Residue, then its C-alpha position, 0 to 999 in steps of 0.5 A: m950653842s953653835p959657834q955662830d949662835a955664840a958669836a951672834h949672842r956676843d954681838e947682841l950683848a956688845r950692842g946692848r952695852e953700847l946703847y947702855r953706855e950711851g944712855g939709850l938703853r935703860q934696862s933689859w929683861e929676859i922673858d921667863s917662858a917657853q918663848h925666847g925674847a927680851v923686854c928692853l926699856f929705852e930712853a928716847g925723845s921719840a918713838e922713832q928714836a926708840q925704834a932705831m935703837a931697837d933696829s940697831f941690834p944685829r939680830v933685828a937688823q938681820g930680820a931674825v928677831q921681831t920688835q914691838l914698840i910700846a910707848l910708856r909715859p909716867d903715871p900721874a897718880y904717882f906724882q900727886v902731892f898728898 
């Protein structure tokens, strides 16, 4: 890894830790495939808030990484009383 790549990676991790401490980033997983990337679970009040958090990562802000936002909601089947 080049020094520039290492610095960019450190910046990404620092932003992730910051969002985690603030309660916005709940979890992050690396994609285990030939593709490089991650899946992040954000806690947000709106899609716009979630997108703003994703956009705040340095590589996203620089246009080096693309994001796709997928809204999730609780599955009602797990909340039924048996």
